[in-house]
N, C-alpha and C positions, 0 to 999 in steps of 0.2 A: 641669318640664323644658321647654326651648324647643321641642323637637320636638312636644310635645302642643299648645303654643300655636300653632305653625305649622300643624298639621293640624286645629286646632279640635276637639281631643279632650278638652279639660279638662272641659267640661260633661258629656260622656259618661262620663268616668272618675269624676267626682263623683256622677253619677246611679247608676252601678254600685256605688259604695262605700256609698251610702245605700239600696240596694235591699233591702227586707225579705225574709227567707227564708221566713217563715211567712205563709200556709199552703202556697203552691203549690210552692215549691222543696223545702220539707221533705217534702211529700207525695210528690214525685217521688223523693226520696232513700229514703223508706220503701218505696215500691213496688219500686224496683230492688233494694234490699237484700234484701227478702223474696223476690223472684223468684230472686235468686242463691242464697238458702238452699234454696228449693224445688227447684232444679235440682241440688242436691247428692245423691250416691247415698244412698238410704235415707231421705231426708227425708220423702217422702210416707208411708212406712210408719210413721215416728215420729209424723206428724200424726194418723194413725188410731189408733195404739196409745196415745199420750200427748199429748193436745192441749196440756197445760201445758208439757211439755218443748219442744214445737214453738214455743209462744209465747215461752218464755224464750230459746230460741236466736234467735228473730227479734228480740227486744229487744237481744240482744248484737250482732247485725248492725247494728241501727239506732243504738244508743247505746254501742257498744263503745269508741269513741274517747274519749267523755266520761267513761266509767267508768275507763278506764286512766289518763287524765290526772289524774283526781281521786285515784286511788291514789298516783300519783307525787308529787302535791302534798300528800300526807298529809291528804286530805279524805275525807269519807264516800263510799264507792263508790255509794251509793244516791242521792246528791245530784242527779245528772242526771235521775233518775226523779221528782223532786219536782215537776216541771212536769206537772201533770195533763193539760193540754190536748195537749201533744205526745205524752204517753204514750197517751192515748185515741186520738189520730189514728194513731199507729203501730200500735196494737192493731187498729183498724178496717181498716187496710191489710193487716195480717196475716190477718185473718179473710176478707177479700174475695179475697185471692190464693190462700188454701188451701181455703176452704170455700164460695166463692160457687157458687150453683147453675149447673150446666152449664159451670163454669170460664169464665164470661163475662169477668171482669176479667183473669184471666191470659191468656186467648186474645187479648183486645184489646191488652193491653200487650206481648204477644209479637210483634205485627206489627212488622216491621223498622223502618219509619219512626217508629212510635210509640215503640218502645224507643230508637231513636236520639235522639229528642227528649227523652225522660225521662232518658237517661244524660247528655246535655248539661246538663240542669238539675241533676242530681246532682253533676256536676263543679264547678258554680258553688258549691254548698254546701261543697265541699272547701276552697276559698279561705278562707271565713269560719271554718271549723273550725281550719285551720292558724294563721291570724292570731289567732283567739281563744285558742288554746293558748300562742302566743308572748307575747301581752300578759298572759295570766294568770300565766305564770312571771315576766315582767318586772316585774310589780307587787310580787312577793314577793322576787325575787332580781334586784336592779338590776345591770345589766351582766353578768349570769350567762349568757354566750353559749351555752355548751354545755347548760345547764339549759333555756334557752329553746328550743333546737333539739330537745332530747329531748321536752319537753312538747308542742311544736307538732307534732312527728312523731307522737307517741302519739295526740293528739286528732284528727289528720287521717286516720290509718291504723290506728286501734286495732282496728277490726273484723277486719283481717287479722292483726295482731300477737297477738291473743288467740284465734286460730282453734283452737288445740289445746284450750283450755278449753271453747270452744263445742262442739267435737266430743265432748268428754266428756259434755256435757249430753245429747247424742243417743246416747250409748253407743258412741262410736267413738273409737279410740285410734290415731292415725297420727302418730307423732313425726317421720316423714320429711317431713311437710307443714309443718314449722315455718317461719314466714315469714323468720326470720333466716338459715336455711340456704340458702334459694333465694327471693330477693325477687321479687315480682311487680311489674308496672308501677305500680299505684296506690301501693305502698309506696315505690318509688323516687322517683316524681314528688312524693309528699308530703314525703319527706326533702329533696328539692331545694327545695321551697317553704319548709320550716321553716328551712333554712339561709339562704335569701335574705331572708325576713322578719325573722329574728333579726339578720342583719347590718344591715338597715335600721333596726330598732328601737334597736340599739346605736350608730347613727350612723356605721357603717363603710361604708354604701352611700348615697351622696348622691342620694336620690330620695324624693319624697313618697309617703306611704302609699297614697293613692288612685290614683296613677299605677302603683305596683307591683301593686296589686290588679287593675287593668285589664290589665297586661301578663301577669301570671301566669294570670289567669282565661282570657284569650284563648289563651294557650299550651296549657293543659290541655284546654280545650274543643275547640280546633281539632285537637289531636293525637289525642284520643280519638275524635273524629268520623272522622278519617282512618283510624285503625286499624280502626274498625268497618266503614267503607265498603270498605276494601281487604282486610279479613280478615287483617290482619297484626298481629304482636305486637312488631314493632320500633318503636323510638322514636328521636328525633333524636340522643340522646346514647349510643346503643348502641355506636357505633364508638369513641367516646372512652373509654367504660367498658372495652371490650375491650383497647384499647391500654394503658391504665393498669394493668389487671390483669396483662397479659402482661409489662409492664415491671417492675412492683414486686413482684408476688406469685407469679410462676411460678419454681420452683427450676430452676437449670440442670441439664442432663442429665449433665454431667461431675462434678457434686458427689456425693461418696460419703458418706452419712450415717454416724453413729456406729454404728448397728446393723449395717451392712454390715462395718465394720471389726472388730467383735467376732466376727461370724460367720466372717470370713476367718481371724482369729487362732485361733479354735476349730478350724477345719478344718486349719490348719497343724499345730496340736498333735496332732490325731488322726493326721495323715499321719506325723509323726515317731514317734509311738507304734507305728504299723503297721510302720515301717522297723525298729524295735527288736525287734519280735516274732519274726522269723526266727531271731535268735541264741538267744533263749530256747527256741525250739522245737527247734533242733538239739541243745541240751544235754539236753533232755528225751528226744529220740530216742536219743542215745548211752546215756543211763541205761537206757532201755527195752531197747536191744540187749544191754547188759551183763547185765541181768536175764534176758533170754531165753537168752543163752549159758550162764548158770549153771544155768538150768532144764534146758537140753539136756544139760549135763554130768552133772547129777544123774540124768537119765533113762537115759543110756548107761552109767553106771558099773555097775549090776547086771548087764547083759548081758555086759560084758567080764569081770567076775568069774566069771560062770558058765562062759564059754569057757575061762578059765584053769584052772578046776577039772577040766573034762573032759580037757584036754591032760595034766594031771597024772595 
């Protein structure tokens, strides 16, 4: 782009695109992921009751995106765990966060400025995960735009998308926390990145890959830092999302669904039946009166006959 050449950002964008994630950025990703697991309700009790279940849940937090994308690509789900170096590094971070004496590592990482720095490094890894998922799908399905979006989204936000399965490992079942029912900010921003990178890979977006990496990384790191500093959960596209939702997916109040029509028809039928009931009740009443009159005549006939005999 001419703007990058004008601002002398080409070298910076190329340097960022060639930046290795291992070991420092991956370490920050593992620390923040395991810390978020530890802060879940009941996670500390699980770590004391079953360390293996706690470790397995931590690995799902750290490698959930790679596992989910492998399943979608019909590959072995354990393939992401074949890298022994990354697996050992993630396991070490899990042990230090949960079982370090005096909670030194967790207490140090919980300092706001330290956690802000680690979270920013974790957001950088999100870019590489989304781009890796998009290119992985693009090699197998050329010009498969929607497949590339789905795999890139799964690899970048798989930890949140498989949250219900991870909760089952810890003995928790909360279907209302399904990420598809109520998407969180990481899932939404990852979906945005998957769409943008897929359009770029399919040549629908005229921009070079390293320039797009720089723009997307700068956006997610800056926005996440702003959210943590302000303690806010809003993001720049929240207003657009609200307008689109209210315009396309909110049903008008004047619309009466089919169920209401059936209920109203059923009520009208019951009302008509109630109107017909008085006629039937009057007929039954007249029959009862006739029967009562006959009984009265039967009861008075013996008395009259006795009086007639006396007069005679």
